[in-house]
DOLOBA-83420 format. One line per 3 residues: number of its first residue (from 0); for each residue x, y, z of N, C-alpha, C, O. Coordinates in steps of 0.2 Angstrom, whole numbers, plus 5000, padded with zeros to 4 digits. Atoms other than C-alpha are relative to their C-alpha. Last residue first. Example, Ala and Ser with C-alpha at 12.3 -4.5 7.8 and 13.67 -1.06 7.14 Angstrom:
BEGIN
1	4996,4994,4999,5068,4995,5036,4996,5005,5003,4999,5011,5004 ~ 5004,4994,5000,5062,4978,5039,5004,5006,5000,5009,5005,5003 .
***
This chain:
BEGIN
247	5007,5002,5000,4400,5341,5543,4998,4999,4992,4992,4997,4991 ~ 5002,5004,4994,4418,5341,5548,4992,4999,5000,4990,4995,5004 ~ 5002,5006,5001,4425,5346,5531,4998,4995,5006,5000,4990,5006 .
244	4998,5005,4994,4435,5360,5538,4998,4993,4998,5001,4989,5001 ~ 4993,4999,4998,4434,5369,5521,5002,4996,5005,5007,4992,5005 ~ 4995,5000,5006,4418,5364,5512,5007,5001,5002,5011,4999,4998 .
241	5002,5005,5005,4406,5359,5526,5005,4999,4995,5008,4994,4993 ~ 5000,5006,4997,4412,5369,5541,5000,4994,4995,5003,4989,4996 ~ 4993,5001,4999,4416,5384,5530,5001,4993,5004,5005,4990,5002 .
238	4996,5001,5006,4399,5383,5522,5007,4999,5002,5010,4994,4999 ~ 5001,5006,5002,4390,5381,5539,5004,4998,4994,5006,4993,4993 ~ 4998,5005,4995,4398,5396,5546,4999,4993,4998,5004,4989,4998 .
235	4993,5000,5001,4394,5406,5531,5004,4995,5004,5008,4992,5002 ~ 4999,5003,5006,4376,5402,5532,5007,4999,4998,5010,4994,4996 ~ 5000,5008,5000,4376,5405,5550,5001,4997,4994,5004,4992,4994 .
232	4999,5002,5007,4380,5424,5548,5001,4992,5000,5006,4989,4999 ~ 5006,5000,5004,4372,5431,5563,5001,4997,4994,4996,4996,4990 ~ 5005,5005,4997,4386,5426,5575,4994,5000,4996,4990,4995,4997 .
229	5005,4997,4997,4399,5434,5563,4994,4996,5003,4992,4991,4999 ~ 5006,5000,5004,4412,5422,5558,4995,5004,5004,4994,5002,5010 ~ 5006,4998,4995,4430,5423,5564,4994,5001,4995,4994,5004,4990 .
226	5005,4996,5004,4443,5413,5554,4994,5002,5005,4991,4997,5008 ~ 5007,5000,4998,4458,5408,5564,4996,5004,4996,4997,5010,4995 ~ 5003,4993,4998,4475,5406,5555,4992,4998,5002,4989,4994,4999 .
223	5002,4995,5005,4482,5388,5554,4997,5006,5003,4995,5006,5009 ~ 5007,4999,5000,4491,5379,5568,4998,5005,4995,5002,5010,4994 ~ 5002,4995,4996,4509,5374,5564,4992,5001,4999,4989,5000,4994 .
220	5001,4994,5004,4511,5357,5557,4998,5006,5004,4994,5004,5009 ~ 5007,4998,5002,4518,5345,5570,4999,5006,4996,5003,5011,4997 ~ 5003,4996,4995,4537,5342,5569,4992,5001,4998,4991,5000,4992 .
217	5004,4995,5003,4544,5328,5558,4996,5004,5006,4993,5001,5010 ~ 5004,4996,4995,4557,5316,5562,4997,5005,4996,4999,5009,4992 ~ 5000,4992,5001,4565,5304,5549,4995,5002,5006,4990,4999,5008 .
214	4997,4997,5006,4571,5286,5548,5000,5007,4999,5004,5011,4997 ~ 5003,4994,5002,4568,5280,5566,5004,5003,4994,5010,5004,4994 ~ 4995,4994,5000,4573,5262,5567,4997,5006,4998,4992,5006,4993 .
211	5003,4994,5003,4564,5246,5572,5005,5005,5000,5010,5005,5003 ~ 5004,5002,5005,4569,5228,5576,4996,5006,4996,4992,5005,4992 ~ 5006,4995,5000,4583,5232,5587,4996,4998,4993,4999,4997,4988 .
208	5002,4998,5006,4594,5216,5590,4995,5005,5000,4990,5004,5004 ~ 5007,5001,5002,4602,5213,5607,4998,5004,4994,5000,5010,4993 ~ 5000,5000,5007,4621,5214,5607,4992,4999,4998,4991,4996,4992 .
205	5000,5007,5002,4623,5208,5625,4999,5000,4992,4999,4995,4989 ~ 5006,5003,5003,4628,5226,5630,5001,4993,4998,5006,4990,4996 ~ 5001,5000,5008,4643,5230,5640,4994,4997,4998,4992,4992,5002 .
202	4999,5007,5002,4641,5235,5659,4999,5000,4992,4996,5004,4989 ~ 5001,5001,5007,4644,5251,5667,5001,4993,4997,5007,4991,4998 ~ 4997,5006,5003,4642,5251,5686,4998,5001,4992,4993,5001,4990 .
199	5003,5000,5006,4638,5267,5695,5004,4996,4995,5009,4997,4992 ~ 4998,5003,5006,4642,5264,5713,4996,5001,4994,4990,5001,4994 ~ 5004,5006,5001,4638,5277,5726,5002,4997,4993,5004,5000,4989 .
196	4996,5006,4998,4651,5289,5731,4997,4994,4999,5000,4988,5000 ~ 4994,5000,5004,4645,5304,5720,5004,4994,5003,5009,4991,4999 ~ 5001,5003,5006,4627,5300,5726,5007,5000,4996,5008,4995,4992 .
193	5000,5007,4999,4632,5304,5744,5000,4997,4993,5003,4991,4992 ~ 4993,5002,4998,4636,5322,5739,5001,4993,5001,5006,4990,4999 ~ 4995,4999,5006,4620,5324,5730,5007,4998,5001,5010,4995,4997 .
190	5001,5006,5005,4610,5316,5744,5004,5001,4994,5007,4996,4991 ~ 4997,5006,4997,4618,5328,5757,4999,4994,4995,5003,4990,4994 ~ 4993,5000,5000,4614,5343,5746,5003,4994,5002,5008,4991,4999 .
187	4997,4995,4996,4596,5338,5744,5007,5000,4999,5010,4995,4996 ~ 4994,5001,4997,4588,5329,5729,5003,5005,5004,5003,5011,5002 ~ 4995,4995,5003,4570,5333,5726,5007,4999,5004,5007,4999,5010 .
184	4995,4998,4996,4558,5318,5730,5005,5005,4996,5007,5003,4991 ~ 4994,5001,5003,4541,5316,5723,5006,5003,5003,5005,5009,5006 ~ 4995,5005,4996,4528,5315,5736,5006,4999,4996,5011,4996,4999 .
181	4997,4997,4994,4519,5331,5730,5004,4996,5004,5008,4998,5009 ~ 4995,4995,5002,4516,5323,5713,5004,5003,5006,5010,5005,5006 ~ 5002,4993,5002,4507,5309,5721,5005,5004,4998,5011,5003,5000 .
178	5000,4995,4994,4513,5291,5721,4998,5007,4997,4996,5007,4991 ~ 4996,5005,4996,4508,5276,5710,5003,5004,5006,5003,5001,5012 ~ 5005,5003,4995,4495,5289,5705,5004,4995,5004,5002,4993,5010 .
175	5002,4995,4996,4505,5295,5689,4995,4997,5005,4990,4994,5002 ~ 5002,4994,5003,4512,5279,5681,4998,5005,5005,4998,5003,5011 ~ 5003,4995,4996,4519,5262,5684,4999,5007,4996,5001,5008,4991 .
172	5000,4994,5003,4522,5247,5673,4997,5006,5003,4990,5006,5004 ~ 5006,4996,5000,4525,5233,5685,5002,5006,4995,5008,5008,4994 ~ 4999,4994,5004,4536,5218,5684,4994,5004,5000,4989,5002,4998 .
169	5005,4996,5003,4534,5205,5698,5003,5005,4996,5008,5009,4998 ~ 4998,4993,5003,4545,5191,5705,4994,5003,4996,4990,5000,4993 ~ 4993,4998,5003,4535,5189,5716,5003,4995,4997,5002,4989,4999 .
166	4994,5002,4996,4517,5183,5718,5006,5003,4997,5006,5005,4991 ~ 4996,5004,5004,4502,5193,5711,5006,4998,5004,5008,5002,5009 ~ 4994,5003,4996,4487,5201,5718,5004,4996,4995,5002,4993,4991 .
163	4998,5007,5001,4475,5212,5708,5006,4998,5005,5009,5003,5008 ~ 4995,5002,4995,4464,5227,5711,5002,4993,4999,4998,4989,4998 ~ 5000,5007,4998,4456,5235,5696,5005,4998,5005,5011,5001,5004 .
160	4994,5003,4997,4451,5253,5693,4999,4993,5001,4994,4991,5003 ~ 4999,5001,4992,4438,5262,5683,5007,4998,5001,5012,4999,4998 ~ 5006,4999,4996,4430,5265,5666,5001,4999,5007,4996,5000,5011 .
157	5006,4996,5003,4443,5258,5655,4995,5000,5005,4992,4995,5006 ~ 5003,5003,5005,4457,5251,5667,4994,5004,4997,4993,5009,5000 ~ 5006,4997,5004,4468,5259,5679,4998,4996,4994,5002,4993,4991 .
154	4998,4997,5007,4479,5248,5690,4993,5003,4997,4988,5001,4998 ~ 5006,4997,5003,4478,5244,5709,5003,5003,4993,5008,5006,4993 ~ 4999,4994,5004,4492,5232,5715,4993,5002,4997,4988,4998,4997 .
151	5006,4998,5001,4494,5219,5729,5000,5007,4996,5003,5012,4998 ~ 5001,4993,5002,4510,5210,5729,4993,5001,4999,4990,4997,4996 ~ 5006,4999,5003,4513,5193,5738,5000,5008,4999,5000,5012,5004 .
148	4999,5001,5007,4530,5186,5743,4994,5002,4996,4994,5000,4990 ~ 4997,5006,5001,4530,5194,5760,5002,4999,4993,5005,5003,4990 ~ 5000,5003,4993,4518,5209,5760,5003,4993,4999,5000,4988,4995 .
145	4997,5007,5000,4520,5220,5745,5001,4998,5007,5003,5001,5012 ~ 4997,5002,4994,4510,5236,5741,5002,4993,5000,5000,4989,4996 ~ 4996,5006,4999,4507,5245,5725,5002,4999,5007,5005,5003,5010 .
142	4998,5001,4993,4496,5259,5719,5003,4993,5000,5001,4988,4996 ~ 5000,4994,4996,4493,5267,5702,5000,4999,5008,5000,5004,5011 ~ 5001,5001,4992,4499,5253,5691,4999,5007,5003,5003,5012,5001 .
139	5004,4994,4998,4496,5255,5672,4999,5000,5007,4993,5002,5010 ~ 4999,4993,5003,4503,5238,5669,4995,5005,5003,4991,5003,5006 ~ 5006,4996,4999,4504,5222,5680,5002,5007,4997,5007,5010,4999 .
136	4999,4993,5003,4517,5208,5675,4993,5004,5001,4988,5001,5000 ~ 5007,4997,5000,4521,5191,5683,5001,5008,4998,5006,5011,4999 ~ 5003,4997,4994,4538,5185,5678,4993,5003,5000,4991,5004,4994 .
133	5005,5005,4997,4544,5173,5665,4997,5003,5006,4996,4999,5011 ~ 4998,5003,4994,4560,5184,5663,4995,4995,5003,4996,4992,5008 ~ 4994,5003,5000,4558,5187,5645,5002,4997,5006,5006,4992,5006 .
130	5000,5006,5005,4540,5190,5646,5006,4996,5000,5007,4990,5001 ~ 5004,5005,4996,4541,5202,5661,5000,4993,4996,5001,4988,4999 ~ 4995,5002,4995,4555,5212,5651,4996,4994,5004,5000,4989,5006 .
127	4995,5004,5003,4543,5213,5636,5005,4997,5005,5007,4991,5005 ~ 5003,5007,5002,4529,5219,5646,5005,4995,4997,5004,4990,4999 ~ 5001,5004,4994,4540,5233,5655,4997,4993,4998,4998,4988,5001 .
124	4994,5002,4997,4548,5239,5638,4997,4995,5006,5000,4990,5007 ~ 4999,5007,5001,4533,5241,5627,5004,4996,5005,5004,4990,5006 ~ 5004,5004,4995,4524,5257,5631,5002,4993,4999,4997,4989,5001 .
121	5001,5007,5002,4531,5265,5615,4996,4996,5004,4992,4992,5002 ~ 5006,5003,4998,4529,5283,5620,4998,4993,4998,4993,4992,4996 ~ 5003,5004,5006,4544,5289,5610,4993,4997,5002,4990,4994,4997 .
118	4997,4998,5006,4550,5303,5621,4997,4996,4994,4994,4999,4989 ~ 5003,4994,5003,4538,5303,5636,5003,5002,4993,5001,5007,4990 ~ 4996,4994,5000,4543,5285,5641,4997,5006,4996,4993,5005,4992 .
115	4997,4998,5006,4530,5272,5644,5004,5006,5001,5004,5009,5007 ~ 5004,5003,5005,4522,5262,5658,5002,5002,4993,5001,4998,4988 ~ 5006,4996,5002,4536,5267,5669,4996,4997,4994,4999,4993,4990 .
112	4998,4996,5006,4547,5253,5675,4994,5005,4999,4988,5003,5001 ~ 5005,4995,5001,4547,5244,5692,5003,5004,4994,5008,5007,4994 ~ 4997,4996,5005,4556,5227,5694,4994,5005,4998,4989,5004,4996 .
109	5005,4995,5003,4552,5218,5710,5004,5004,4995,5009,5007,4996 ~ 5007,5002,4998,4560,5202,5717,4995,5005,4997,4990,5002,4995 ~ 5004,4995,4997,4577,5205,5708,4993,4997,5002,4990,4993,4998 .
106	5004,5004,4995,4589,5190,5705,4995,5005,5004,4995,5004,5010 ~ 5000,4997,4994,4603,5201,5698,4995,4997,5005,4994,4999,5011 ~ 4994,5001,4996,4608,5190,5684,4999,5003,5007,5002,5000,5012 .
103	4999,5008,4999,4591,5189,5677,5005,4999,5005,5005,4995,5009 ~ 5005,5002,4995,4589,5208,5679,5000,4993,5002,5000,4991,5008 ~ 4997,4997,4994,4605,5212,5669,4995,4997,5006,4998,4995,5011 .
100	4994,5003,4998,4598,5201,5655,5004,5002,5006,5006,4997,5010 ~ 5001,5006,4998,4581,5208,5656,5006,4996,5002,5006,4992,5006 ~ 5002,4999,4993,4587,5226,5655,4999,4993,5003,5001,4991,5008 .
97	4994,4998,4996,4597,5222,5639,4998,5000,5007,5002,4998,5011 ~ 4996,5006,5000,4581,5213,5631,5007,5001,5004,5009,4997,5008 ~ 5002,5005,4995,4570,5227,5636,5004,4994,5001,5005,4991,5006 .
94	4999,4997,4993,4581,5240,5628,4997,4995,5005,5001,4993,5010 ~ 4993,5000,4998,4582,5230,5612,5001,5002,5007,5005,4999,5010 ~ 4998,5007,4999,4563,5226,5611,5008,5000,5002,5010,4996,5007 .
91	5002,5003,4993,4559,5244,5615,5002,4993,5001,5004,4992,5006 ~ 5008,5002,5000,4569,5252,5601,4999,4996,5006,5003,4994,5010 ~ 5003,5000,5007,4586,5260,5598,4993,4999,5000,4989,5002,4996 .
88	5006,5003,5000,4594,5264,5615,4996,5001,4994,4995,5007,4992 ~ 5005,4995,5002,4612,5267,5612,4993,4996,5000,4993,4991,4998 ~ 5002,5001,5007,4624,5255,5621,4994,5005,4999,4990,5007,5003 .
85	4997,4996,5005,4633,5254,5637,4999,5000,4993,5003,4997,4989 ~ 4998,5005,5006,4621,5246,5649,5002,5005,4994,4999,5009,4992 ~ 5001,4997,5007,4621,5258,5664,5003,4995,4995,5008,4993,4995 .
82	4997,5004,5006,4619,5251,5681,4998,5003,4994,4992,5005,4992 ~ 5002,4998,5007,4616,5262,5697,5003,4995,4995,5009,4994,4996 ~ 4995,5001,5005,4617,5257,5715,4997,5002,4993,4991,5001,4992 .
79	4994,5003,4997,4608,5262,5731,5006,4999,4995,5011,5001,4996 ~ 4998,5007,5003,4594,5273,5725,5007,4998,5003,5011,5002,5004 ~ 5000,5005,4995,4590,5288,5737,5002,4993,4997,5002,4988,5001 .
76	5007,5000,4997,4585,5304,5727,5000,4994,5005,4996,4994,5010 ~ 5001,4995,4995,4604,5307,5725,4993,5000,5003,4992,5001,5009 ~ 4996,5002,4994,4606,5290,5716,4999,5005,5006,4999,5003,5011 .
73	5004,5006,4997,4591,5295,5704,5004,4998,5006,5001,4996,5011 ~ 5005,4997,4997,4601,5312,5701,4995,4994,5003,4993,4995,5009 ~ 4997,4997,4994,4617,5302,5697,4994,5003,5004,4994,5003,5010 .
70	4999,5005,4995,4607,5292,5685,5002,5002,5006,5000,5000,5012 ~ 5007,5002,4998,4601,5307,5676,5001,4995,5005,4997,4995,5010 ~ 5003,4995,4995,4619,5314,5676,4993,4998,5002,4991,5000,5008 .
67	4997,5001,4993,4625,5297,5669,4997,5006,5004,4996,5004,5010 ~ 5005,5001,4995,4614,5298,5653,5002,5000,5007,4997,4999,5012 ~ 5004,4994,4999,4627,5306,5642,4994,4999,5005,4991,5004,5007 .
64	4998,4996,4994,4638,5291,5645,4996,5007,5001,4996,5009,5007 ~ 4993,4998,5000,4628,5281,5633,5002,5004,5006,4998,5005,5010 ~ 4999,4994,5004,4611,5272,5635,5008,5002,5001,5012,4998,5004 .
61	4997,5002,5006,4601,5258,5643,5002,5006,4996,4998,5010,4994 ~ 5001,4996,5006,4597,5263,5661,5004,4997,4994,5010,4995,4995 ~ 4997,5002,5006,4596,5254,5677,4998,5004,4994,4992,5006,4994 .
58	5003,4997,5006,4592,5258,5695,5004,4998,4994,5010,4996,4994 ~ 4996,4998,5006,4595,5248,5710,4997,5003,4995,4991,5002,4994 ~ 5003,4998,5007,4585,5248,5726,5006,5002,4996,5010,5006,4997 .
55	4995,4997,5004,4587,5238,5742,4998,5002,4993,4994,4999,4990 ~ 4998,5002,5007,4572,5236,5752,5006,5003,4998,5008,5008,5000 ~ 4993,5002,5000,4571,5239,5771,5002,4997,4993,5007,4994,4993 .
52	4999,5007,4999,4552,5238,5773,5008,4998,4999,5009,4992,4998 ~ 5005,5004,4996,4547,5256,5776,5001,4993,5001,5000,4990,5006 ~ 5001,4997,4994,4561,5267,5770,4996,4996,5005,4997,4995,5011 .
49	4994,4999,4996,4566,5256,5756,5000,5002,5007,5003,4999,5011 ~ 4998,5006,4998,4549,5252,5751,5006,4999,5003,5007,4995,5008 ~ 5004,5002,4994,4545,5270,5751,5001,4993,5002,5001,4992,5008 .
46	4998,4997,4994,4560,5273,5740,4996,4999,5006,4998,4998,5012 ~ 4994,5004,4997,4554,5261,5728,5003,5003,5006,5005,4999,5010 ~ 5003,5006,4996,4538,5271,5727,5005,4995,5002,5004,4993,5008 .
43	5003,4997,4993,4548,5287,5723,4997,4994,5004,4997,4994,5010 ~ 4994,4999,4996,4558,5277,5709,4997,5002,5007,5000,5000,5012 ~ 4998,5006,4998,4541,5272,5701,5006,5000,5005,5006,4996,5010 .
40	5006,5003,4995,4534,5289,5701,5002,4994,5003,5002,4992,5009 ~ 4999,4996,4994,4551,5295,5693,4995,4998,5005,4996,4997,5011 ~ 4994,5004,4996,4550,5281,5680,5001,5004,5007,5002,5000,5012 .
37	5003,5007,4998,4533,5288,5674,5005,4996,5004,5003,4993,5009 ~ 5005,4999,4994,4541,5306,5674,4997,4993,5002,4996,4992,5008 ~ 5007,5001,5003,4556,5300,5663,4995,5001,5006,4995,4997,5011 .
34	5003,5007,4999,4571,5306,5673,4993,5000,4997,4989,5004,4998 ~ 5002,5001,4994,4577,5323,5665,4998,4992,5001,4998,4989,4996 ~ 5003,5007,5000,4586,5330,5650,4999,4998,5008,5002,5001,5012 .
31	4999,5003,4993,4588,5348,5647,4997,4993,5000,4991,4992,4998 ~ 5005,5004,4997,4590,5352,5628,5002,4998,5007,5007,4995,5008 ~ 5005,4996,4996,4601,5366,5623,4994,4997,5003,4990,5000,5006 .
28	4997,4993,4998,4610,5356,5609,4994,5004,5004,4989,5005,5001 ~ 5000,5000,4992,4602,5338,5609,5003,5007,5002,5002,5008,5008 ~ 4995,4995,4998,4597,5339,5590,5000,5001,5008,4995,5004,5011 .
25	5003,4995,4995,4587,5323,5586,5006,5005,5002,5012,5002,5004 ~ 4997,5001,4994,4593,5315,5570,4998,5005,5005,4996,5011,5003 ~ 4999,5007,4999,4585,5311,5553,5003,4999,5007,5003,4993,5010 .
22	5005,5003,4996,4578,5328,5550,5000,4993,5002,4995,4990,5003 ~ 5006,5001,5004,4589,5332,5535,4994,4997,5004,4991,4992,5002 ~ 4998,5005,5005,4605,5330,5546,4993,4998,4996,4991,4992,4996 .
19	4994,4999,5005,4598,5339,5561,5000,4995,4995,4996,4990,4995 ~ 4996,5006,5004,4582,5340,5571,5005,5002,4996,5005,5008,4993 ~ 4998,4999,5007,4574,5353,5584,5004,4993,4997,5005,4989,5001 .
16	4998,5006,5004,4564,5352,5600,5002,5002,4993,4998,5005,4989 ~ 5001,4999,5007,4563,5367,5612,5003,4994,4995,5009,4994,4996 ~ 4995,4999,5005,4563,5360,5629,4998,5002,4993,4993,4999,4991 .
13	5000,4993,5001,4548,5362,5641,5006,5002,4995,5006,5008,4993 ~ 5006,4998,5004,4544,5344,5640,5000,5007,4998,4997,5010,4994 ~ 5005,4996,4997,4561,5340,5647,4995,5002,4995,4997,5005,4990 .
10	5000,4992,5000,4570,5328,5636,4995,5003,5004,4989,5000,5004 ~ 5005,4997,5006,4571,5310,5641,5001,5007,5001,5003,5010,5006 ~ 4997,4994,5001,4584,5298,5650,4996,5004,4995,4998,5003,4989 .
7	4999,4997,5007,4574,5283,5655,5002,5007,5000,5000,5011,5005 ~ 5000,4993,5000,4576,5274,5672,5001,5002,4992,5007,5000,4990 ~ 4998,4999,5007,4571,5256,5675,4999,5008,5000,4994,5011,5001 .
4	5004,4995,5003,4570,5253,5694,5003,5002,4993,5009,5003,4993 ~ 4997,4997,5005,4576,5236,5701,4996,5005,4997,4990,5004,4995 ~ 5004,4996,5005,4570,5231,5718,5005,5003,4995,5010,5005,4996 .
1	4996,4997,5005,4577,5218,5730,4997,5003,4994,4993,4999,4991 ~ 5003,4999,5007,4566,5214,5745,5005,5003,4996,5008,5009,4998 .
***
């Protein structure tokens, strides 16, 4: 089985976020970048298929040279080959089209993507990739098994879970539950040294058009001061809730 795992290069959620150029550009100074968590769950599941069923695992990212440390980490975790499409990731459609072009040439049986990235939370890429490849698609996956040419997946739905079967080729949008957090792999020294020798192929983009553009960024407004009301002063509490907070 041949697997392609999509890897997004995203800011660590503990990083302090700032913007430059009149809030039109993201300031990367001092920001630690990591593998998108939903993608890391998918990568770890791909490692299970590699260990248990002899699958080969490639990883792909759409981005500039700054994303290569993140790809090297994924290689150190156990991926066999890395592919970087040499263009800035501008929107979901553009990223999906570049991934689909590479995936079509690679003839992959299974494509694993996170259901969304934690930076823009668009949640579009895996579905668009599946449509472009005319492949089956299952989103919000929390479990996945493959036997022969058939995959069995469990996905979250409103109010519960749903079990589905689909033929390969298949694209999934994975999330927490696909593996447990304690199953995530931390690269060891041997893996880090081996990652330096593994192929990291840079391919030029196909020039896919982006249909959206970020014009300006804005941080959430700071929380307002807390007003304390004496427990016996219910009239004041009702007045504040009605006239100031406007929730009643």
